mmCIF file of the N, C-alpha and C atoms, coordinates in Angstrom:
data_MODEL
# 
_entry.id   MODEL 
# 
loop_
_atom_site.group_PDB 
_atom_site.id 
_atom_site.type_symbol 
_atom_site.label_atom_id 
_atom_site.label_alt_id 
_atom_site.label_comp_id 
_atom_site.label_asym_id 
_atom_site.label_entity_id 
_atom_site.label_seq_id 
_atom_site.pdbx_PDB_ins_code 
_atom_site.Cartn_x 
_atom_site.Cartn_y 
_atom_site.Cartn_z 
_atom_site.occupancy 
_atom_site.B_iso_or_equiv 
_atom_site.pdbx_formal_charge 
_atom_site.auth_seq_id 
_atom_site.auth_comp_id 
_atom_site.auth_asym_id 
_atom_site.auth_atom_id 
_atom_site.pdbx_PDB_model_num 
ATOM 1   N N  . MET A 1 1  ? 94.899  99.387  86.466  1.00 0.00 ? 1  MET A N  1 
ATOM 2   C CA . MET A 1 1  ? 93.922  100.174 85.337  1.00 0.00 ? 1  MET A CA 1 
ATOM 3   C C  . MET A 1 1  ? 94.231  101.543 85.413  1.00 0.00 ? 1  MET A C  1 
ATOM 4   N N  . THR A 1 2  ? 93.925  102.063 84.155  1.00 0.00 ? 2  THR A N  1 
ATOM 5   C CA . THR A 1 2  ? 94.561  103.489 84.045  1.00 0.00 ? 2  THR A CA 1 
ATOM 6   C C  . THR A 1 2  ? 93.259  104.060 84.099  1.00 0.00 ? 2  THR A C  1 
ATOM 7   N N  . ARG A 1 3  ? 93.034  105.313 84.646  1.00 0.00 ? 3  ARG A N  1 
ATOM 8   C CA . ARG A 1 3  ? 92.330  105.986 84.699  1.00 0.00 ? 3  ARG A CA 1 
ATOM 9   C C  . ARG A 1 3  ? 91.298  106.311 83.786  1.00 0.00 ? 3  ARG A C  1 
ATOM 10  N N  . GLN A 1 4  ? 91.858  106.292 82.531  1.00 0.00 ? 4  GLN A N  1 
ATOM 11  C CA . GLN A 1 4  ? 91.292  106.129 80.838  1.00 0.00 ? 4  GLN A CA 1 
ATOM 12  C C  . GLN A 1 4  ? 90.220  105.083 81.199  1.00 0.00 ? 4  GLN A C  1 
ATOM 13  N N  . ASP A 1 5  ? 90.503  103.427 81.367  1.00 0.00 ? 5  ASP A N  1 
ATOM 14  C CA . ASP A 1 5  ? 89.901  102.261 81.460  1.00 0.00 ? 5  ASP A CA 1 
ATOM 15  C C  . ASP A 1 5  ? 89.106  102.293 82.618  1.00 0.00 ? 5  ASP A C  1 
ATOM 16  N N  . TYR A 1 6  ? 89.231  102.947 83.546  1.00 0.00 ? 6  TYR A N  1 
ATOM 17  C CA . TYR A 1 6  ? 88.052  103.097 84.684  1.00 0.00 ? 6  TYR A CA 1 
ATOM 18  C C  . TYR A 1 6  ? 87.309  104.241 84.270  1.00 0.00 ? 6  TYR A C  1 
ATOM 19  N N  . GLU A 1 7  ? 87.152  105.393 83.419  1.00 0.00 ? 7  GLU A N  1 
ATOM 20  C CA . GLU A 1 7  ? 86.143  106.069 83.299  1.00 0.00 ? 7  GLU A CA 1 
ATOM 21  C C  . GLU A 1 7  ? 85.298  105.486 82.118  1.00 0.00 ? 7  GLU A C  1 
ATOM 22  N N  . ALA A 1 8  ? 86.008  104.860 81.115  1.00 0.00 ? 8  ALA A N  1 
ATOM 23  C CA . ALA A 1 8  ? 85.356  103.702 80.264  1.00 0.00 ? 8  ALA A CA 1 
ATOM 24  C C  . ALA A 1 8  ? 84.245  102.711 81.057  1.00 0.00 ? 8  ALA A C  1 
ATOM 25  N N  . ASP A 1 9  ? 85.211  101.979 81.695  1.00 0.00 ? 9  ASP A N  1 
ATOM 26  C CA . ASP A 1 9  ? 84.159  100.860 82.567  1.00 0.00 ? 9  ASP A CA 1 
ATOM 27  C C  . ASP A 1 9  ? 83.020  101.815 83.336  1.00 0.00 ? 9  ASP A C  1 
ATOM 28  N N  . ARG A 1 10 ? 83.164  102.792 83.756  1.00 0.00 ? 10 ARG A N  1 
ATOM 29  C CA . ARG A 1 10 ? 82.524  103.308 84.380  1.00 0.00 ? 10 ARG A CA 1 
ATOM 30  C C  . ARG A 1 10 ? 81.099  103.812 83.572  1.00 0.00 ? 10 ARG A C  1 
ATOM 31  N N  . GLU A 1 11 ? 81.333  104.380 82.699  1.00 0.00 ? 11 GLU A N  1 
ATOM 32  C CA . GLU A 1 11 ? 80.350  104.468 81.369  1.00 0.00 ? 11 GLU A CA 1 
ATOM 33  C C  . GLU A 1 11 ? 79.554  103.503 81.114  1.00 0.00 ? 11 GLU A C  1 
ATOM 34  N N  . ARG A 1 12 ? 80.174  102.221 81.020  1.00 0.00 ? 12 ARG A N  1 
ATOM 35  C CA . ARG A 1 12 ? 79.139  101.124 80.663  1.00 0.00 ? 12 ARG A CA 1 
ATOM 36  C C  . ARG A 1 12 ? 78.417  100.620 81.707  1.00 0.00 ? 12 ARG A C  1 
ATOM 37  N N  . ALA A 1 13 ? 78.765  100.755 82.760  1.00 0.00 ? 13 ALA A N  1 
ATOM 38  C CA . ALA A 1 13 ? 78.320  100.150 83.982  1.00 0.00 ? 13 ALA A CA 1 
ATOM 39  C C  . ALA A 1 13 ? 76.955  100.511 84.025  1.00 0.00 ? 13 ALA A C  1 
ATOM 40  N N  . GLU A 1 14 ? 75.862  99.925  84.580  1.00 0.00 ? 14 GLU A N  1 
ATOM 41  C CA . GLU A 1 14 ? 74.850  100.059 85.239  1.00 0.00 ? 14 GLU A CA 1 
ATOM 42  C C  . GLU A 1 14 ? 74.891  101.278 86.123  1.00 0.00 ? 14 GLU A C  1 
ATOM 43  N N  . PRO A 1 15 ? 74.271  102.215 86.361  1.00 0.00 ? 15 PRO A N  1 
ATOM 44  C CA . PRO A 1 15 ? 74.145  103.288 87.328  1.00 0.00 ? 15 PRO A CA 1 
ATOM 45  C C  . PRO A 1 15 ? 74.023  102.427 89.184  1.00 0.00 ? 15 PRO A C  1 
ATOM 46  N N  . ALA A 1 16 ? 74.938  102.616 89.739  1.00 0.00 ? 16 ALA A N  1 
ATOM 47  C CA . ALA A 1 16 ? 75.103  102.041 91.108  1.00 0.00 ? 16 ALA A CA 1 
ATOM 48  C C  . ALA A 1 16 ? 73.915  102.665 91.845  1.00 0.00 ? 16 ALA A C  1 
ATOM 49  N N  . ARG A 1 17 ? 73.512  102.035 92.894  1.00 0.00 ? 17 ARG A N  1 
ATOM 50  C CA . ARG A 1 17 ? 72.687  102.370 93.997  1.00 0.00 ? 17 ARG A CA 1 
ATOM 51  C C  . ARG A 1 17 ? 73.393  103.641 94.722  1.00 0.00 ? 17 ARG A C  1 
ATOM 52  N N  . LEU A 1 18 ? 72.404  104.528 94.788  1.00 0.00 ? 18 LEU A N  1 
ATOM 53  C CA . LEU A 1 18 ? 73.677  105.714 95.814  1.00 0.00 ? 18 LEU A CA 1 
ATOM 54  C C  . LEU A 1 18 ? 72.782  105.480 97.138  1.00 0.00 ? 18 LEU A C  1 
ATOM 55  N N  . LEU A 1 19 ? 73.702  105.780 97.871  1.00 0.00 ? 19 LEU A N  1 
ATOM 56  C CA . LEU A 1 19 ? 73.620  105.859 99.228  1.00 0.00 ? 19 LEU A CA 1 
ATOM 57  C C  . LEU A 1 19 ? 73.180  106.817 100.317 1.00 0.00 ? 19 LEU A C  1 
ATOM 58  N N  . ASP A 1 20 ? 72.610  107.117 101.311 1.00 0.00 ? 20 ASP A N  1 
ATOM 59  C CA . ASP A 1 20 ? 72.046  108.072 101.918 1.00 0.00 ? 20 ASP A CA 1 
ATOM 60  C C  . ASP A 1 20 ? 73.185  108.185 103.250 1.00 0.00 ? 20 ASP A C  1 
ATOM 61  N N  . GLN A 1 21 ? 73.151  109.330 103.762 1.00 0.00 ? 21 GLN A N  1 
ATOM 62  C CA . GLN A 1 21 ? 74.302  109.980 104.665 1.00 0.00 ? 21 GLN A CA 1 
ATOM 63  C C  . GLN A 1 21 ? 74.099  108.883 105.518 1.00 0.00 ? 21 GLN A C  1 
ATOM 64  N N  . ASP A 1 22 ? 72.727  108.478 105.978 1.00 0.00 ? 22 ASP A N  1 
ATOM 65  C CA . ASP A 1 22 ? 72.934  107.320 107.178 1.00 0.00 ? 22 ASP A CA 1 
ATOM 66  C C  . ASP A 1 22 ? 73.431  106.086 107.240 1.00 0.00 ? 22 ASP A C  1 
ATOM 67  N N  . GLU A 1 23 ? 73.337  105.846 105.728 1.00 0.00 ? 23 GLU A N  1 
ATOM 68  C CA . GLU A 1 23 ? 73.847  104.055 105.497 1.00 0.00 ? 23 GLU A CA 1 
ATOM 69  C C  . GLU A 1 23 ? 75.455  104.529 105.122 1.00 0.00 ? 23 GLU A C  1 
ATOM 70  N N  . LEU A 1 24 ? 75.884  105.550 104.608 1.00 0.00 ? 24 LEU A N  1 
ATOM 71  C CA . LEU A 1 24 ? 77.506  106.026 104.751 1.00 0.00 ? 24 LEU A CA 1 
ATOM 72  C C  . LEU A 1 24 ? 77.692  105.940 106.196 1.00 0.00 ? 24 LEU A C  1 
ATOM 73  N N  . SER A 1 25 ? 77.262  106.380 107.141 1.00 0.00 ? 25 SER A N  1 
ATOM 74  C CA . SER A 1 25 ? 77.793  106.608 108.061 1.00 0.00 ? 25 SER A CA 1 
ATOM 75  C C  . SER A 1 25 ? 77.988  105.445 108.634 1.00 0.00 ? 25 SER A C  1 
ATOM 76  N N  . SER A 1 26 ? 76.622  104.381 108.635 1.00 0.00 ? 26 SER A N  1 
ATOM 77  C CA . SER A 1 26 ? 76.938  103.081 109.212 1.00 0.00 ? 26 SER A CA 1 
ATOM 78  C C  . SER A 1 26 ? 78.120  102.274 108.512 1.00 0.00 ? 26 SER A C  1 
ATOM 79  N N  . ILE A 1 27 ? 78.169  102.430 107.332 1.00 0.00 ? 27 ILE A N  1 
ATOM 80  C CA . ILE A 1 27 ? 79.373  101.671 106.830 1.00 0.00 ? 27 ILE A CA 1 
ATOM 81  C C  . ILE A 1 27 ? 80.800  101.741 107.100 1.00 0.00 ? 27 ILE A C  1 
ATOM 82  N N  . LEU A 1 28 ? 80.841  103.512 107.356 1.00 0.00 ? 28 LEU A N  1 
ATOM 83  C CA . LEU A 1 28 ? 82.289  103.702 107.707 1.00 0.00 ? 28 LEU A CA 1 
ATOM 84  C C  . LEU A 1 28 ? 82.503  103.838 109.233 1.00 0.00 ? 28 LEU A C  1 
ATOM 85  N N  . GLY A 1 29 ? 81.255  103.506 110.305 1.00 0.00 ? 29 GLY A N  1 
ATOM 86  C CA . GLY A 1 29 ? 81.385  103.573 111.366 1.00 0.00 ? 29 GLY A CA 1 
ATOM 87  C C  . GLY A 1 29 ? 81.477  105.397 111.782 1.00 0.00 ? 29 GLY A C  1 
ATOM 88  N N  . VAL A 1 30 ? 81.323  106.110 111.401 1.00 0.00 ? 30 VAL A N  1 
ATOM 89  C CA . VAL A 1 30 ? 81.738  107.447 111.668 1.00 0.00 ? 30 VAL A CA 1 
ATOM 90  C C  . VAL A 1 30 ? 80.112  107.861 112.005 1.00 0.00 ? 30 VAL A C  1 
ATOM 91  N N  . PRO A 1 31 ? 79.793  109.138 113.076 1.00 0.00 ? 31 PRO A N  1 
ATOM 92  C CA . PRO A 1 31 ? 78.481  109.825 113.137 1.00 0.00 ? 31 PRO A CA 1 
ATOM 93  C C  . PRO A 1 31 ? 78.171  110.195 111.808 1.00 0.00 ? 31 PRO A C  1 
ATOM 94  N N  . ALA A 1 32 ? 77.121  110.596 111.559 1.00 0.00 ? 32 ALA A N  1 
ATOM 95  C CA . ALA A 1 32 ? 76.091  111.456 110.321 1.00 0.00 ? 32 ALA A CA 1 
ATOM 96  C C  . ALA A 1 32 ? 76.764  112.906 110.749 1.00 0.00 ? 32 ALA A C  1 
ATOM 97  N N  . GLY A 1 33 ? 76.861  113.191 111.883 1.00 0.00 ? 33 GLY A N  1 
ATOM 98  C CA . GLY A 1 33 ? 77.269  114.653 111.767 1.00 0.00 ? 33 GLY A CA 1 
ATOM 99  C C  . GLY A 1 33 ? 78.752  114.638 111.309 1.00 0.00 ? 33 GLY A C  1 
ATOM 100 N N  . THR A 1 34 ? 79.537  113.633 111.287 1.00 0.00 ? 34 THR A N  1 
ATOM 101 C CA . THR A 1 34 ? 81.126  113.860 110.967 1.00 0.00 ? 34 THR A CA 1 
ATOM 102 C C  . THR A 1 34 ? 80.789  114.056 109.345 1.00 0.00 ? 34 THR A C  1 
ATOM 103 N N  . LEU A 1 35 ? 80.147  113.108 108.669 1.00 0.00 ? 35 LEU A N  1 
ATOM 104 C CA . LEU A 1 35 ? 79.902  113.298 107.369 1.00 0.00 ? 35 LEU A CA 1 
ATOM 105 C C  . LEU A 1 35 ? 79.789  114.622 106.491 1.00 0.00 ? 35 LEU A C  1 
ATOM 106 N N  . GLU A 1 36 ? 78.567  115.495 107.670 1.00 0.00 ? 36 GLU A N  1 
ATOM 107 C CA . GLU A 1 36 ? 78.118  116.807 107.196 1.00 0.00 ? 36 GLU A CA 1 
ATOM 108 C C  . GLU A 1 36 ? 79.102  117.749 107.762 1.00 0.00 ? 36 GLU A C  1 
ATOM 109 N N  . GLN A 1 37 ? 80.116  117.447 108.661 1.00 0.00 ? 37 GLN A N  1 
ATOM 110 C CA . GLN A 1 37 ? 81.284  118.388 108.689 1.00 0.00 ? 37 GLN A CA 1 
ATOM 111 C C  . GLN A 1 37 ? 82.221  118.146 107.721 1.00 0.00 ? 37 GLN A C  1 
ATOM 112 N N  . TRP A 1 38 ? 82.629  117.035 107.193 1.00 0.00 ? 38 TRP A N  1 
ATOM 113 C CA . TRP A 1 38 ? 83.457  116.892 106.177 1.00 0.00 ? 38 TRP A CA 1 
ATOM 114 C C  . TRP A 1 38 ? 82.763  117.418 104.951 1.00 0.00 ? 38 TRP A C  1 
ATOM 115 N N  . ARG A 1 39 ? 81.592  117.234 104.510 1.00 0.00 ? 39 ARG A N  1 
ATOM 116 C CA . ARG A 1 39 ? 80.903  118.373 103.602 1.00 0.00 ? 39 ARG A CA 1 
ATOM 117 C C  . ARG A 1 39 ? 81.409  119.696 103.513 1.00 0.00 ? 39 ARG A C  1 
ATOM 118 N N  . ALA A 1 40 ? 80.791  120.457 105.042 1.00 0.00 ? 40 ALA A N  1 
ATOM 119 C CA . ALA A 1 40 ? 81.177  121.662 104.663 1.00 0.00 ? 40 ALA A CA 1 
ATOM 120 C C  . ALA A 1 40 ? 82.805  122.264 104.771 1.00 0.00 ? 40 ALA A C  1 
ATOM 121 N N  . ARG A 1 41 ? 83.491  120.858 104.955 1.00 0.00 ? 41 ARG A N  1 
ATOM 122 C CA . ARG A 1 41 ? 85.158  121.349 104.984 1.00 0.00 ? 41 ARG A CA 1 
ATOM 123 C C  . ARG A 1 41 ? 85.769  121.192 103.759 1.00 0.00 ? 41 ARG A C  1 
ATOM 124 N N  . GLY A 1 42 ? 84.748  120.204 102.711 1.00 0.00 ? 42 GLY A N  1 
ATOM 125 C CA . GLY A 1 42 ? 85.426  120.074 101.424 1.00 0.00 ? 42 GLY A CA 1 
ATOM 126 C C  . GLY A 1 42 ? 86.369  118.932 101.778 1.00 0.00 ? 42 GLY A C  1 
ATOM 127 N N  . ARG A 1 43 ? 85.970  117.987 102.623 1.00 0.00 ? 43 ARG A N  1 
ATOM 128 C CA . ARG A 1 43 ? 86.559  116.693 102.743 1.00 0.00 ? 43 ARG A CA 1 
ATOM 129 C C  . ARG A 1 43 ? 85.836  115.559 102.608 1.00 0.00 ? 43 ARG A C  1 
ATOM 130 N N  . GLY A 1 44 ? 86.137  114.110 103.111 1.00 0.00 ? 44 GLY A N  1 
ATOM 131 C CA . GLY A 1 44 ? 85.264  113.371 102.891 1.00 0.00 ? 44 GLY A CA 1 
ATOM 132 C C  . GLY A 1 44 ? 85.164  112.950 101.439 1.00 0.00 ? 44 GLY A C  1 
ATOM 133 N N  . PRO A 1 45 ? 84.237  111.615 101.185 1.00 0.00 ? 45 PRO A N  1 
ATOM 134 C CA . PRO A 1 45 ? 84.116  111.186 99.650  1.00 0.00 ? 45 PRO A CA 1 
ATOM 135 C C  . PRO A 1 45 ? 82.942  112.268 98.846  1.00 0.00 ? 45 PRO A C  1 
ATOM 136 N N  . ALA A 1 46 ? 83.185  112.216 97.466  1.00 0.00 ? 46 ALA A N  1 
ATOM 137 C CA . ALA A 1 46 ? 82.492  113.026 96.504  1.00 0.00 ? 46 ALA A CA 1 
ATOM 138 C C  . ALA A 1 46 ? 80.934  112.788 97.169  1.00 0.00 ? 46 ALA A C  1 
ATOM 139 N N  . PHE A 1 47 ? 80.150  113.733 96.885  1.00 0.00 ? 47 PHE A N  1 
ATOM 140 C CA . PHE A 1 47 ? 78.671  113.455 96.950  1.00 0.00 ? 47 PHE A CA 1 
ATOM 141 C C  . PHE A 1 47 ? 78.125  114.184 96.118  1.00 0.00 ? 47 PHE A C  1 
ATOM 142 N N  . LEU A 1 48 ? 76.782  113.825 95.956  1.00 0.00 ? 48 LEU A N  1 
ATOM 143 C CA . LEU A 1 48 ? 75.765  114.276 94.991  1.00 0.00 ? 48 LEU A CA 1 
ATOM 144 C C  . LEU A 1 48 ? 74.874  114.841 95.860  1.00 0.00 ? 48 LEU A C  1 
ATOM 145 N N  . ARG A 1 49 ? 74.242  116.418 95.496  1.00 0.00 ? 49 ARG A N  1 
ATOM 146 C CA . ARG A 1 49 ? 72.989  116.824 96.179  1.00 0.00 ? 49 ARG A CA 1 
ATOM 147 C C  . ARG A 1 49 ? 71.936  116.955 95.041  1.00 0.00 ? 49 ARG A C  1 
ATOM 148 N N  . ILE A 1 50 ? 70.587  116.306 95.304  1.00 0.00 ? 50 ILE A N  1 
ATOM 149 C CA . ILE A 1 50 ? 69.758  116.124 94.567  1.00 0.00 ? 50 ILE A CA 1 
ATOM 150 C C  . ILE A 1 50 ? 68.557  116.443 95.165  1.00 0.00 ? 50 ILE A C  1 
ATOM 151 N N  . GLY A 1 51 ? 68.333  117.831 94.892  1.00 0.00 ? 51 GLY A N  1 
ATOM 152 C CA . GLY A 1 51 ? 67.225  118.431 95.722  1.00 0.00 ? 51 GLY A CA 1 
ATOM 153 C C  . GLY A 1 51 ? 67.893  118.885 96.880  1.00 0.00 ? 51 GLY A C  1 
ATOM 154 N N  . ARG A 1 52 ? 67.208  118.390 97.963  1.00 0.00 ? 52 ARG A N  1 
ATOM 155 C CA . ARG A 1 52 ? 67.674  118.703 99.288  1.00 0.00 ? 52 ARG A CA 1 
ATOM 156 C C  . ARG A 1 52 ? 68.607  117.475 100.142 1.00 0.00 ? 52 ARG A C  1 
ATOM 157 N N  . HIS A 1 53 ? 68.647  116.334 99.118  1.00 0.00 ? 53 HIS A N  1 
ATOM 158 C CA . HIS A 1 53 ? 69.041  115.312 99.623  1.00 0.00 ? 53 HIS A CA 1 
ATOM 159 C C  . HIS A 1 53 ? 70.260  115.042 99.010  1.00 0.00 ? 53 HIS A C  1 
ATOM 160 N N  . VAL A 1 54 ? 71.068  114.520 100.055 1.00 0.00 ? 54 VAL A N  1 
ATOM 161 C CA . VAL A 1 54 ? 72.732  114.311 99.574  1.00 0.00 ? 54 VAL A CA 1 
ATOM 162 C C  . VAL A 1 54 ? 72.724  112.878 99.662  1.00 0.00 ? 54 VAL A C  1 
ATOM 163 N N  . ARG A 1 55 ? 73.325  112.393 98.509  1.00 0.00 ? 55 ARG A N  1 
ATOM 164 C CA . ARG A 1 55 ? 73.642  110.961 98.061  1.00 0.00 ? 55 ARG A CA 1 
ATOM 165 C C  . ARG A 1 55 ? 75.079  110.545 98.075  1.00 0.00 ? 55 ARG A C  1 
ATOM 166 N N  . TYR A 1 56 ? 75.297  109.469 97.824  1.00 0.00 ? 56 TYR A N  1 
ATOM 167 C CA . TYR A 1 56 ? 77.001  109.227 97.855  1.00 0.00 ? 56 TYR A CA 1 
ATOM 168 C C  . TYR A 1 56 ? 76.885  107.941 96.862  1.00 0.00 ? 56 TYR A C  1 
ATOM 169 N N  . ASP A 1 57 ? 78.157  107.988 95.627  1.00 0.00 ? 57 ASP A N  1 
ATOM 170 C CA . ASP A 1 57 ? 78.013  107.132 94.799  1.00 0.00 ? 57 ASP A CA 1 
ATOM 171 C C  . ASP A 1 57 ? 78.979  105.917 95.293  1.00 0.00 ? 57 ASP A C  1 
ATOM 172 N N  . PRO A 1 58 ? 78.719  104.921 95.340  1.00 0.00 ? 58 PRO A N  1 
ATOM 173 C CA . PRO A 1 58 ? 79.695  104.003 95.607  1.00 0.00 ? 58 PRO A CA 1 
ATOM 174 C C  . PRO A 1 58 ? 80.973  103.531 95.073  1.00 0.00 ? 58 PRO A C  1 
ATOM 175 N N  . VAL A 1 59 ? 81.143  104.153 93.603  1.00 0.00 ? 59 VAL A N  1 
ATOM 176 C CA . VAL A 1 59 ? 82.464  104.264 93.129  1.00 0.00 ? 59 VAL A CA 1 
ATOM 177 C C  . VAL A 1 59 ? 83.222  105.393 93.776  1.00 0.00 ? 59 VAL A C  1 
ATOM 178 N N  . GLU A 1 60 ? 82.692  106.484 94.044  1.00 0.00 ? 60 GLU A N  1 
ATOM 179 C CA . GLU A 1 60 ? 83.230  107.731 94.504  1.00 0.00 ? 60 GLU A CA 1 
ATOM 180 C C  . GLU A 1 60 ? 83.905  107.170 95.767  1.00 0.00 ? 60 GLU A C  1 
ATOM 181 N N  . ILE A 1 61 ? 82.878  106.535 96.714  1.00 0.00 ? 61 ILE A N  1 
ATOM 182 C CA . ILE A 1 61 ? 83.303  106.258 98.301  1.00 0.00 ? 61 ILE A CA 1 
ATOM 183 C C  . ILE A 1 61 ? 84.808  105.438 98.148  1.00 0.00 ? 61 ILE A C  1 
ATOM 184 N N  . ARG A 1 62 ? 84.572  104.286 97.440  1.00 0.00 ? 62 ARG A N  1 
ATOM 185 C CA . ARG A 1 62 ? 85.811  103.424 96.847  1.00 0.00 ? 62 ARG A CA 1 
ATOM 186 C C  . ARG A 1 62 ? 87.113  104.184 96.613  1.00 0.00 ? 62 ARG A C  1 
ATOM 187 N N  . ARG A 1 63 ? 86.951  105.193 95.859  1.00 0.00 ? 63 ARG A N  1 
ATOM 188 C CA . ARG A 1 63 ? 87.785  105.962 95.152  1.00 0.00 ? 63 ARG A CA 1 
ATOM 189 C C  . ARG A 1 63 ? 88.696  106.776 96.241  1.00 0.00 ? 63 ARG A C  1 
ATOM 190 N N  . TRP A 1 64 ? 87.917  107.269 97.083  1.00 0.00 ? 64 TRP A N  1 
ATOM 191 C CA . TRP A 1 64 ? 88.186  107.973 98.434  1.00 0.00 ? 64 TRP A CA 1 
ATOM 192 C C  . TRP A 1 64 ? 88.909  107.124 99.173  1.00 0.00 ? 64 TRP A C  1 
ATOM 193 N N  . LEU A 1 65 ? 88.077  105.956 99.762  1.00 0.00 ? 65 LEU A N  1 
ATOM 194 C CA . LEU A 1 65 ? 88.885  104.993 100.693 1.00 0.00 ? 65 LEU A CA 1 
ATOM 195 C C  . LEU A 1 65 ? 90.000  104.552 99.822  1.00 0.00 ? 65 LEU A C  1 
ATOM 196 N N  . ASP A 1 66 ? 90.424  104.334 98.779  1.00 0.00 ? 66 ASP A N  1 
ATOM 197 C CA . ASP A 1 66 ? 91.852  103.773 98.362  1.00 0.00 ? 66 ASP A CA 1 
ATOM 198 C C  . ASP A 1 66 ? 92.824  104.894 98.255  1.00 0.00 ? 66 ASP A C  1 
ATOM 199 N N  . SER A 1 67 ? 92.164  106.329 98.248  1.00 0.00 ? 67 SER A N  1 
ATOM 200 C CA . SER A 1 67 ? 93.149  107.486 98.254  1.00 0.00 ? 67 SER A CA 1 
ATOM 201 C C  . SER A 1 67 ? 93.694  107.594 99.586  1.00 0.00 ? 67 SER A C  1 
ATOM 202 N N  . ARG A 1 68 ? 92.976  107.261 100.603 1.00 0.00 ? 68 ARG A N  1 
ATOM 203 C CA . ARG A 1 68 ? 93.422  107.372 101.978 1.00 0.00 ? 68 ARG A CA 1 
ATOM 204 C C  . ARG A 1 68 ? 94.106  106.298 102.905 1.00 0.00 ? 68 ARG A C  1 
ATOM 205 N N  . ARG A 1 69 ? 93.886  104.846 101.972 1.00 0.00 ? 69 ARG A N  1 
ATOM 206 C CA . ARG A 1 69 ? 94.980  103.802 102.363 1.00 0.00 ? 69 ARG A CA 1 
ATOM 207 C C  . ARG A 1 69 ? 96.301  103.968 102.341 1.00 0.00 ? 69 ARG A C  1 
ATOM 208 N N  . ASN A 1 70 ? 96.807  103.664 103.472 1.00 0.00 ? 70 ASN A N  1 
ATOM 209 C CA . ASN A 1 70 ? 98.395  103.739 104.145 1.00 0.00 ? 70 ASN A CA 1 
ATOM 210 C C  . ASN A 1 70 ? 99.102  102.399 103.878 1.00 0.00 ? 70 ASN A C  1 
ATOM 211 N N  . ARG A 1 71 ? 100.279 102.524 102.946 1.00 0.00 ? 71 ARG A N  1 
ATOM 212 C CA . ARG A 1 71 ? 100.988 101.682 102.669 1.00 0.00 ? 71 ARG A CA 1 
ATOM 213 C C  . ARG A 1 71 ? 101.978 101.517 104.144 1.00 0.00 ? 71 ARG A C  1 
ATOM 214 N N  . PRO A 1 72 ? 102.352 100.323 104.719 1.00 0.00 ? 72 PRO A N  1 
ATOM 215 C CA . PRO A 1 72 ? 103.873 100.041 105.380 1.00 0.00 ? 72 PRO A CA 1 
ATOM 216 C C  . PRO A 1 72 ? 104.387 100.397 104.656 1.00 0.00 ? 72 PRO A C  1 
ATOM 217 N N  . ARG A 1 73 ? 105.508 100.907 105.245 1.00 0.00 ? 73 ARG A N  1 
ATOM 218 C CA . ARG A 1 73 ? 107.049 101.635 104.541 1.00 0.00 ? 73 ARG A CA 1 
ATOM 219 C C  . ARG A 1 73 ? 107.579 100.354 104.376 1.00 0.00 ? 73 ARG A C  1 
ATOM 220 N N  . GLY A 1 74 ? 108.293 100.253 103.447 1.00 0.00 ? 74 GLY A N  1 
ATOM 221 C CA . GLY A 1 74 ? 109.472 99.306  102.437 1.00 0.00 ? 74 GLY A CA 1 
ATOM 222 C C  . GLY A 1 74 ? 108.594 98.404  102.282 1.00 0.00 ? 74 GLY A C  1 
ATOM 223 N N  . ALA A 1 75 ? 107.182 98.341  102.036 1.00 0.00 ? 75 ALA A N  1 
ATOM 224 C CA . ALA A 1 75 ? 106.517 97.589  101.111 1.00 0.00 ? 75 ALA A CA 1 
ATOM 225 C C  . ALA A 1 75 ? 106.169 98.010  99.417  1.00 0.00 ? 75 ALA A C  1 
# 
């Protein structure tokens, strides 16, 4: 899938339910404080700030996870 295909699909799709910090912390198995540190350092998945609230788009979480995937050498 090309980036253009991805963006077109995303525009047509229903908005995904956004996750809060505690939900993402549970999914990734990392402390909520780690997510806070990642945000402060510009690391981790992209996030949205809605007022005082931080939310994560599942599409952006998947993109971030895919970017961190390690491939075995020689594969």
